[in-house]
C-alpha positions in Angstrom: -1.5 50.9 0.8 1.2 50.5 -1.8 3.0 47.2 -2.1 6.7 47.2 -2.8 8.5 45.3 -5.6 9.4 42.7 -2.9 5.7 41.7 -2.5 4.9 41.9 -6.2 7.9 39.9 -7.4 7.7 37.5 -4.5 4.1 36.6 -5.2 5.0 36.3 -9.0 7.8 34.0 -8.0 5.6 31.8 -5.8 3.0 31.5 -8.6 5.7 30.5 -11.0 7.0 28.0 -8.5 3.6 26.6 -8.0 3.1 26.2 -11.7 6.4 24.6 -12.5 7.5 22.6 -9.4 4.9 19.9 -9.5 7.3 17.4 -11.0 10.7 18.7 -10.1 12.4 21.4 -8.1 12.7 24.7 -10.0 15.9 26.7 -10.3 16.1 30.4 -9.4 17.5 31.1 -12.8 14.5 29.6 -14.6 12.0 31.6 -12.4 14.1 34.8 -12.9 14.1 34.3 -16.7 10.3 33.6 -16.9 9.4 36.5 -14.5 12.0 38.9 -15.7 13.4 39.4 -12.1 17.1 39.6 -11.4 18.6 36.4 -9.9 20.2 38.3 -7.0 17.0 40.0 -6.0 15.1 36.7 -6.3 17.6 35.0 -4.1 16.9 37.6 -1.4 13.2 37.0 -1.7 13.5 33.2 -1.7 15.7 33.4 1.4 12.9 35.2 3.3 10.2 32.9 1.9 12.3 29.8 2.9 12.9 31.1 6.4 9.1 31.5 6.8 8.5 27.9 5.5 6.7 29.0 2.3 9.3 27.4 0.1 11.9 24.7 0.6 15.1 24.2 -1.3 17.3 21.3 -2.3 20.9 21.2 -3.5 22.5 19.2 -6.3 22.1 18.6 -10.0 18.3 18.4 -9.7 18.1 20.9 -6.9 16.1 24.1 -6.7 12.9 25.3 -5.0 9.5 23.9 -4.3 6.6 25.2 -2.3 7.0 24.6 1.4 3.4 23.4 1.8 0.4 22.9 -0.5 -0.6 26.0 -2.5 -4.1 25.9 -1.1 -2.6 26.3 2.4 -0.6 29.4 1.5 -2.6 32.6 1.6 -1.6 35.8 -0.2 -1.6 37.3 3.3 1.1 34.8 4.4 3.3 35.9 1.5 2.7 39.6 1.9 3.5 39.5 5.7 6.8 37.8 5.1 7.8 40.2 2.4 6.2 43.4 3.6 5.9 43.0 7.3 2.5 44.4 8.5 -0.4 44.9 6.2 -1.9 48.0 7.8 -2.8 50.7 5.3 -3.0 53.1 8.3 -1.5 52.7 11.7 -3.9 54.3 14.2 -2.9 54.4 17.9 -6.6 54.8 18.7 -7.2 51.2 17.7 -4.4 50.0 20.1 -5.4 48.6 23.5 -2.5 50.2 25.3 -4.2 53.6 25.6 -1.5 55.4 23.8 -3.9 57.7 22.0 -5.3 60.5 24.1 -8.2 61.2 21.7 -9.3 57.5 21.2 -12.5 58.0 23.1 -13.6 60.9 20.9 -12.2 60.0 17.5 -14.5 58.4 15.0 -11.9 58.3 12.2 -10.3 55.3 14.0 -13.3 53.2 12.8 -12.5 54.1 9.2 -8.9 53.0 9.6 -9.9 49.8 11.4 -12.4 48.9 8.6 -9.9 49.6 5.9 -7.2 47.5 7.7 -9.7 44.7 8.4 -10.8 44.6 4.8 -7.3 44.3 3.5 -6.5 41.5 6.0 -9.7 39.7 5.1 -9.0 40.0 1.3 -5.5 38.7 1.4 -6.0 36.0 4.0 -9.0 34.6 2.1 -7.1 34.4 -1.3 -4.8 31.4 -1.6 -1.9 30.6 -3.9 -3.9 27.6 -5.0 -6.7 29.9 -6.3 -4.1 32.0 -8.2 -2.7 28.8 -9.7 -6.1 27.7 -10.8 -6.7 31.1 -12.4 -3.3 30.9 -14.2 -4.2 27.5 -15.6 -7.6 28.9 -16.9 -5.8 31.9 -18.5 -3.2 29.7 -20.2 -5.9 27.2 -21.4 -8.0 30.1 -22.8 -5.0 31.6 -24.6 -4.1 28.1 -26.1 -7.7 27.8 -27.3 -7.6 31.2 -28.9 -4.7 30.2 -31.2 -1.8 31.5 -29.2 0.9 28.8 -29.5 3.7 29.3 -26.9 6.9 27.6 -27.5 8.3 24.9 -25.3 10.9 27.5 -24.2 8.0 29.6 -22.8 7.0 26.7 -20.6 10.5 26.0 -19.1 
């Protein structure tokens, strides 16, 4: 399974949003700058994420985006399904209940595809945005303790 830039950039944008929207809404421009993603592409991704309820927006001078629900309640699977659609690495008609595969009763490869698909689903559904934010905080703290001094501009 290969994820598109939609999934990669969308997840990066949500991590950024989780890190920077605790006190105030975050502008698309600031996320785009920090993550090196074009504003127009990010707007498309945010529209999809907003429609799914993963982010919410507000207008006005202090407007921008926030997470739509707590980070610990948003799985990576939720994000990937919104941005990629299905998560199957292999679509196998033998695993469908509709009987559309003539060889389903004799094919053992379908078990391989099912295990791969189930493993992917399990992995992404059991990893939350909250865990990614915790890891990001650990990485930033470690880098600060190792002498890397980011500027205030890096944090905006």
